[in-house]
C-alpha positions as CSV (number, residue, x, y, z in Angstrom):
1,X,76.5,116.9,82.1
2,X,74.2,116.8,79.1
3,X,75.5,119.6,77.0
4,X,77.5,122.8,76.6
5,X,74.9,124.8,78.5
6,X,75.6,122.9,81.7
7,X,79.1,124.4,82.0
8,X,80.6,127.5,83.4
9,X,84.1,128.7,82.4
10,X,86.5,131.4,83.4
11,X,86.8,134.1,80.9
12,X,90.3,135.5,80.0
13,X,89.5,138.6,82.1
14,X,88.9,136.4,85.1
15,X,85.1,136.6,85.3
16,X,83.0,133.5,85.6
17,X,80.8,132.8,82.5
18,X,77.8,130.5,82.2
19,X,77.9,128.8,78.8
20,X,74.1,128.6,79.1
21,X,74.2,132.1,77.6
22,X,74.9,130.4,74.2
23,X,71.7,128.3,74.3
24,X,70.3,128.0,70.8
25,X,73.5,129.0,69.1
26,X,76.0,126.9,67.2
27,X,79.3,127.2,69.1
28,X,82.8,126.4,67.8
29,X,85.3,125.8,70.7
30,X,88.9,126.0,69.7
31,X,92.0,125.3,71.8
32,X,94.4,128.0,70.9
33,X,98.1,128.9,71.3
34,X,100.0,132.2,70.7
35,X,103.4,130.6,69.8
36,X,102.4,127.9,67.3
37,X,102.9,127.5,63.6
38,X,99.1,127.4,63.4
39,X,98.5,130.7,65.3
40,X,97.5,132.4,62.1
41,X,94.3,130.5,62.3
42,X,93.2,133.2,64.7
43,X,92.6,135.3,61.6
44,X,90.2,132.8,60.1
45,X,88.5,132.3,63.4
46,X,88.0,136.0,63.8
47,X,86.6,136.2,60.2
48,X,84.2,133.4,61.0
49,X,83.1,135.3,64.1
50,X,82.5,138.5,62.2
51,X,80.8,137.0,59.2
52,X,78.9,134.0,60.5
53,X,77.9,135.2,64.1
54,X,74.9,137.1,62.7
55,X,73.5,133.7,61.6
56,X,74.0,132.2,65.0
57,X,77.6,131.1,65.4
58,X,79.7,131.8,68.4
59,X,83.5,131.1,68.3
60,X,85.1,130.6,71.7
61,X,88.9,130.4,72.1
62,X,90.5,128.4,74.9
63,X,94.2,129.1,75.2
64,X,96.1,126.1,76.5
65,X,99.7,125.5,77.5
66,X,99.2,121.7,77.1
67,X,101.5,121.7,74.1
68,X,104.0,124.2,75.5
69,X,103.2,127.0,73.0
70,X,101.1,129.4,75.0
71,X,102.1,132.5,76.9
72,X,102.4,132.3,80.7
73,X,99.4,134.5,81.7
74,X,96.0,135.5,80.5
75,X,96.8,139.2,80.1
76,X,99.7,138.4,77.7
77,X,97.5,136.1,75.7
78,X,94.7,138.7,75.5
79,X,97.1,141.5,74.5
80,X,98.6,139.4,71.8
81,X,95.3,138.3,70.4
82,X,93.9,141.8,70.4
83,X,97.0,143.5,68.9
84,X,97.9,140.8,66.4
85,X,94.6,139.5,65.1
86,X,91.9,142.0,66.5
87,X,90.2,139.1,68.2
88,X,86.7,140.0,69.3
89,X,85.3,136.5,69.9
90,X,85.1,135.3,73.5
91,X,88.3,133.9,75.0
92,X,88.5,131.7,78.0
93,X,91.2,131.8,80.6
94,X,94.3,129.5,79.9
95,X,93.1,125.9,80.6
96,X,94.1,122.3,80.2
97,X,92.3,120.7,77.3
98,X,93.5,117.1,77.6
99,X,94.4,114.5,80.3
100,X,93.4,114.2,83.9
101,X,93.6,118.0,84.4
102,X,91.3,118.9,81.5
103,X,88.8,121.6,82.0
104,X,85.3,120.2,82.6
105,X,84.1,120.9,79.1
106,X,87.0,119.0,77.6
107,X,86.6,116.2,80.0
108,X,83.0,115.9,78.9
109,X,84.0,115.9,75.2
110,X,86.5,113.1,75.9
111,X,83.8,111.1,77.8
112,X,81.2,111.7,75.1
113,X,83.3,111.2,72.0
114,X,86.5,109.5,73.2
115,X,88.3,112.5,71.7
116,X,90.7,115.1,73.0
117,X,92.8,117.7,71.3
118,X,95.9,116.2,69.7
119,X,97.5,119.6,69.1
120,X,96.7,123.3,69.1
121,X,93.7,124.6,67.1
122,X,91.6,121.5,67.4
123,X,88.0,122.3,67.2
124,X,84.7,121.1,68.8
125,X,81.5,122.1,67.1
126,X,78.4,122.3,69.3
127,X,75.0,122.2,67.8
128,X,72.0,124.4,68.8
129,X,70.9,121.7,71.1
130,X,74.2,122.0,73.2
131,X,75.5,118.6,72.1
132,X,78.7,117.8,70.2
133,X,78.1,118.0,66.5
134,X,81.7,117.2,65.5
135,X,85.3,117.3,66.3
136,X,88.0,118.6,64.0
137,X,91.8,118.6,63.9
138,X,94.4,121.3,63.5
139,X,94.4,120.9,59.8
140,X,90.7,121.7,59.5
141,X,91.1,125.4,58.7
142,X,88.4,127.8,60.1
143,X,87.2,128.6,56.6
144,X,88.0,125.2,55.0
145,X,85.3,123.2,53.4
146,X,85.0,120.4,56.0
147,X,84.5,122.8,58.9
148,X,82.4,125.4,57.1
149,X,80.2,122.6,55.7
150,X,79.6,121.3,59.2
151,X,78.9,124.8,60.6
152,X,76.4,125.5,57.8
153,X,74.6,122.2,58.4
154,X,74.3,123.0,62.1
155,X,73.1,126.6,61.4
156,X,70.4,125.2,59.1
157,X,68.9,123.2,61.9
158,X,66.0,124.9,63.7
């Protein structure tokens, strides 16, 4: 695999999605959880989605039970995200984000950067070229200076 666009993923509604549809966009992939102290980051992620997507950013949430803080099924996760945070950005189906069972995207990130999520709400920034532009921890808030600076830098690239 050479970049994000080579992958497919299962959406939270069960459909298969080609990530090639995001070609030319900056993409922020975030492993999420509904029952975590960091769950309020959904609010900042949704704000990013609404305010920065017109400039070419796509936020993708990947619910994961790897840290034992996610609901048991996709329908419950979707209902929670919609009702609590009004999430409109794309959400993947519940997936593993670390270890031997990691979803192909996360296995690729680990292979490329020797990195995997250490906790919920870790972030992977993908540049317009489909390659990894940076990885960020749970403490890097969606609207914080470190992450927003990296997003702005990627959006500025042609």
